C-alpha positions in Angstrom: -131.4 -55.4 124.9 -130.2 -52.3 126.4 -132.5 -49.3 126.7 -131.1 -46.3 127.0 -134.1 -44.0 126.9 -137.2 -45.1 128.9 -140.2 -42.9 129.7 -143.1 -44.2 132.1 -146.5 -42.2 131.7 -148.8 -42.1 135.0 -150.3 -38.5 135.0 -152.8 -39.3 137.9 -153.3 -39.8 140.7 -152.2 -39.8 144.4 -152.7 -43.3 145.0 -151.5 -44.9 141.3 -148.2 -42.7 141.5 -147.3 -43.8 144.7 -147.9 -47.3 143.6 -145.8 -46.7 140.6 -142.9 -46.9 142.7 -141.5 -50.4 142.6 -141.7 -50.5 138.9 -139.6 -47.4 139.0 -137.0 -49.4 141.2 -137.0 -52.8 140.0 -136.3 -50.6 136.6 -133.6 -48.7 137.7 -132.0 -51.9 139.3 -132.3 -53.8 135.9 -131.0 -50.8 133.8 -128.5 -48.5 136.1 -127.2 -46.4 133.5 -130.2 -45.7 131.4 -132.1 -42.8 131.3 -135.5 -43.0 132.7 -138.0 -40.3 132.9 -141.6 -40.4 134.0 -144.9 -38.0 132.9 -146.8 -36.7 135.6 -149.4 -34.4 136.4 -147.9 -31.3 137.4 -150.2 -31.4 141.1 -148.5 -34.6 141.9 -145.2 -34.2 141.1 -144.1 -33.7 144.5 -144.7 -37.2 145.0 -141.8 -38.2 142.8 -139.8 -35.3 142.9 -136.8 -36.8 145.0 -137.1 -40.2 143.5 -133.1 -41.0 143.1 -134.5 -43.7 140.5 -135.9 -41.2 138.0 -133.6 -39.3 135.6 -136.2 -36.5 134.6 -139.8 -35.8 136.3 -141.9 -34.4 133.2 -144.4 -32.0 134.2 -147.9 -31.9 132.6 -150.1 -28.7 133.3 -153.7 -29.7 132.5 -154.4 -25.6 132.9 -153.1 -25.5 129.6 -155.3 -27.9 127.8 -154.2 -29.3 124.0 -151.8 -26.7 123.9 -149.9 -28.5 126.8 -150.6 -32.3 125.1 -149.0 -30.8 122.1 -145.9 -29.6 123.7 -145.1 -32.7 125.4 -145.5 -34.9 122.1 -143.0 -33.1 120.8 -140.9 -32.8 123.6 -141.1 -36.7 123.7 -140.6 -37.1 120.0 -137.3 -35.0 120.3 -136.1 -37.6 123.0 -136.3 -40.5 120.7 -137.2 -43.2 123.7 -136.3 -46.7 123.0 -138.9 -48.1 125.5 -142.4 -45.9 126.5 -144.1 -47.6 129.4 -147.7 -46.3 129.7 -149.1 -47.8 133.0 -152.4 -45.4 132.5 -153.8 -46.1 129.1 -156.1 -43.6 128.7 -156.9 -41.4 125.8 -153.9 -38.4 126.9 -151.4 -41.4 127.4 -152.3 -43.4 124.4 -151.7 -39.9 122.1 -148.7 -39.1 123.9 -147.1 -42.7 123.3 -148.6 -43.0 119.7 -145.9 -42.9 116.5 -143.2 -42.2 118.3 -141.1 -45.0 117.2 -140.7 -46.5 120.8 -141.2 -50.0 122.1 -144.3 -49.4 123.8 -145.9 -52.2 126.6 -148.9 -51.0 128.5 -150.8 -52.4 131.3 -153.6 -54.5 131.4 -156.5 -52.9 133.8 -158.3 -56.1 133.4 -161.3 -54.2 132.1 -163.6 -56.9 131.5 -163.1 -58.9 134.2 -163.9 -55.0 136.1 -166.9 -54.5 134.0 -168.7 -58.2 135.0 -167.8 -57.8 138.6 -169.0 -54.2 138.8 -172.2 -54.9 136.3 -173.4 -58.6 136.7 -171.2 -59.3 140.5 -169.4 -62.1 138.2 -166.1 -62.7 139.7 -163.7 -63.7 137.3 -160.6 -62.9 139.5 -158.8 -65.9 141.1 -157.4 -63.3 143.6 -156.6 -59.9 144.2 -153.5 -59.2 142.4 -152.3 -55.8 143.6 -151.9 -53.0 141.2 -148.1 -52.6 142.0 -147.9 -56.3 140.5 -149.9 -55.0 137.4 -147.8 -52.3 136.9 -144.5 -54.7 137.0 -146.2 -57.2 134.9 -145.8 -54.7 132.0 -142.2 -55.5 132.3 -142.4 -59.3 132.6 -140.5 -59.5 128.8 -137.7 -58.1 130.8 -137.4 -60.7 133.1 -138.0 -57.9 135.4 -140.0 -59.4 138.7 -141.1 -57.4 141.9 -138.2 -57.1 144.4 -141.3 -56.9 147.3 -139.3 -53.8 148.6 -142.8 -52.1 148.9 -143.8 -48.3 148.1 -141.2 -45.5 148.8 -141.5 -41.5 148.7 -138.4 -39.7 149.5 -139.2 -37.1 152.1 -136.3 -34.2 152.4 -135.3 -33.6 156.1 -136.6 -29.9 156.1 -140.2 -31.1 155.1 -139.5 -33.6 158.1 -138.8 -30.7 160.7 -142.0 -28.5 159.0 -144.2 -31.6 159.7 -143.0 -32.3 163.1 -143.5 -28.3 164.2 -147.3 -28.8 163.0 -148.0 -31.3 165.0 -145.6 -30.0 167.7 -144.0 -33.5 167.8 -143.1 -35.5 170.8 -141.6 -38.8 171.0 -143.7 -39.3 174.3 -147.0 -39.3 172.2 -148.7 -42.0 170.5 -149.9 -40.3 167.5 -152.9 -42.0 165.4 -153.5 -40.2 161.4 -157.4 -40.4 160.7 -157.9 -39.8 156.7 -161.9 -39.2 156.8 -162.3 -38.7 153.1 -162.1 -39.9 149.2 -162.4 -38.2 146.2 -166.1 -40.6 145.9 -168.5 -40.0 148.3 -169.5 -44.0 148.6 -165.8 -44.8 149.5 -166.2 -42.5 152.6 -167.0 -44.1 156.0 -169.5 -42.0 158.2 -167.7 -38.8 159.6 -169.5 -39.0 163.3 -168.4 -42.3 163.4 -165.0 -41.2 162.5 -165.3 -39.1 165.2 -166.4 -40.9 167.8 -163.8 -43.5 166.9 -161.2 -41.0 167.0 -162.8 -40.2 170.8 -162.6 -44.2 171.6 -158.6 -44.0 170.3 -157.9 -40.9 172.1 -159.3 -42.5 175.2 -158.1 -45.9 175.4 -154.6 -45.2 173.9 -154.0 -41.6 175.3 -153.3 -41.3 171.8 -152.9 -38.2 169.9 -154.9 -38.0 167.0 -154.6 -36.0 163.4 -156.7 -35.3 161.3 -155.4 -35.5 157.6 -157.0 -34.4 154.0 -156.6 -32.1 151.1 -157.9 -28.6 150.6 -161.7 -29.9 149.2 -161.8 -32.3 152.5 -161.9 -29.4 154.7 -166.0 -29.4 155.4 -165.5 -32.8 156.2 -162.6 -32.9 158.2 -164.2 -29.8 160.3 -166.9 -31.4 161.1 -165.6 -34.5 162.6 -163.3 -32.0 164.4 -166.0 -30.4 166.0 -168.2 -33.6 166.7 -165.0 -35.4 168.6 -164.8 -34.2 172.5 -161.1 -34.5 172.6 -159.5 -32.0 170.2 -157.5 -33.5 167.2 -155.2 -31.8 165.4 -156.2 -31.0 162.7 -154.2 -30.4 159.4 -156.6 -31.0 156.6 -156.1 -28.4 154.1 -152.7 -27.4 156.1 -149.7 -29.5 154.3 -148.4 -30.3 150.9 -148.2 -34.2 149.9 -145.0 -34.4 151.4 -145.9 -32.9 154.9 -148.7 -35.6 154.7 -146.2 -38.2 154.1 -143.7 -36.9 156.7 -146.5 -36.6 159.4 -147.6 -40.3 158.3 -144.3 -41.3 159.4 -144.7 -40.8 162.5 -147.9 -42.2 163.3 -148.0 -45.7 165.0 -151.4 -46.1 162.5 -153.3 -44.6 159.8 -157.4 -45.1 160.1 -158.7 -44.3 156.4 -160.9 -44.8 153.5 -159.8 -46.4 150.5 -157.9 -42.9 148.7 -154.5 -41.9 148.0 -153.5 -41.1 151.8 -153.7 -44.8 152.2 -151.0 -45.5 149.9 -149.3 -42.7 151.2 -149.2 -44.2 154.5 -148.1 -47.7 153.1 -145.2 -46.1 151.2 -144.2 -44.5 155.1 -144.7 -47.7 156.9 -147.4 -46.5 158.6 -149.9 -49.6 159.8 -153.4 -49.1 158.4 -157.3 -50.0 158.9 -158.7 -49.7 155.8 -162.7 -48.9 155.3 -163.8 -50.1 152.2 -167.4 -49.4 151.2 -168.3 -49.2 147.5 -165.0 -50.9 146.0 -163.3 -54.1 146.5 -160.3 -55.8 146.8 -160.5 -57.4 143.7 -159.4 -54.2 141.8 -156.3 -54.1 143.4 -155.8 -51.0 145.6 -155.8 -52.3 149.5 -153.0 -51.5 151.7 -150.1 -52.6 150.3 -146.5 -53.7 151.9 -147.7 -52.8 155.4 -149.2 -54.5 158.3 -153.0 -53.6 157.6 -156.7 -55.1 158.4 -159.3 -53.5 155.8 -162.6 -53.7 157.1 -165.6 -54.1 154.7 -169.4 -56.0 154.8 -170.2 -58.6 152.4 -173.5 -56.7 150.7 -174.6 -58.1 147.3 -174.0 -55.0 145.8 -170.8 -54.4 146.2 -168.8 -53.5 143.8 -171.3 -50.5 142.4 -168.2 -49.3 141.2 -164.4 -49.6 140.5 -163.9 -45.9 141.7 -166.6 -44.9 143.6 -169.6 -43.4 142.8 -171.0 -39.4 143.8 -174.6 -41.7 145.9 -175.5 -45.0 146.9 -177.4 -45.9 143.3 -179.6 -48.6 146.2 -180.1 -45.1 148.5 -179.2 -47.5 151.3 -175.6 -47.1 151.6 -175.2 -50.1 153.6 -171.9 -51.0 152.6 -170.6 -48.2 154.9 -173.7 -48.0 157.6 -173.1 -51.7 158.2 -169.4 -50.9 159.5 -169.6 -49.6 163.1 -167.3 -48.2 165.3 -166.6 -51.2 167.3 -165.5 -52.9 164.0 -163.0 -50.4 163.5 -161.8 -50.0 166.6 -161.4 -53.2 167.5 -159.2 -53.6 164.1 -157.1 -50.5 165.3 -156.6 -52.4 169.1 -155.4 -55.4 167.1 -152.8 -53.4 165.2 -152.0 -51.1 167.8 -151.1 -54.6 170.6 
């Protein structure tokens, strides 16, 4: 079955898009001469901008609301795709893929298993299947398998130079990145502990600590910076997504919450210590394809959500509070050996 024209739909967010890169690659290897297009929200498009396995990157500008959806829909209809791979499977993606005449495959999100685990703590997951494999699973009918080559982000040379200048890069330094934020409060380890950890890493390993995050994380990063004795390089809100990727490629280690930066770190082959609070590995979003240690505490109320919440529904936030600086430092020491 020759697929001349293929469309992948995954509109957001950072992690999910980075996790789609193995799917894009195995698809390109299977159909080397096909047109492979990808629809993505404009603000995340740089993550795939230089990906050589894609023919066209179609940007979805959310500022234009429903009008934009209609515009994209007519563009899709004009293209006459043979195959549409929907790895988002939400209302927008369903609207975009419906009545296109294309053969449609979509991700199985294991919604029922997820619901049972979050609501009733009934765990029917035999093992944690990574989202990467769930994405590739959509192609099982085309006898396409995971090539186990990991995640990838293509960063141009000039972006690497910009990043080097921002950290005043030197081969002699050991760089450790800390990403103290995440989209939801219950996925964020305590900022004062990140600060203590940063100081300890700087002292014991003579490391240069780099703080990373988006514009919306600036307050949190500033708080961590102010609490640290050895001053970190605070790049929070000062780097584009690709510049963050470039910085991570120069770091020996990334200490992070369960966030988009964790997946960018994986794509740059940086070792990772990941701190999990309200979310669990079963949802499939743990660090992929790199040496990593996930730190979590088995608390009966975990997981309370599959994406995180704005505050702990129980009020005690034990899933994060019970994780001590020592726990995280020891994991870092193992990976830095």
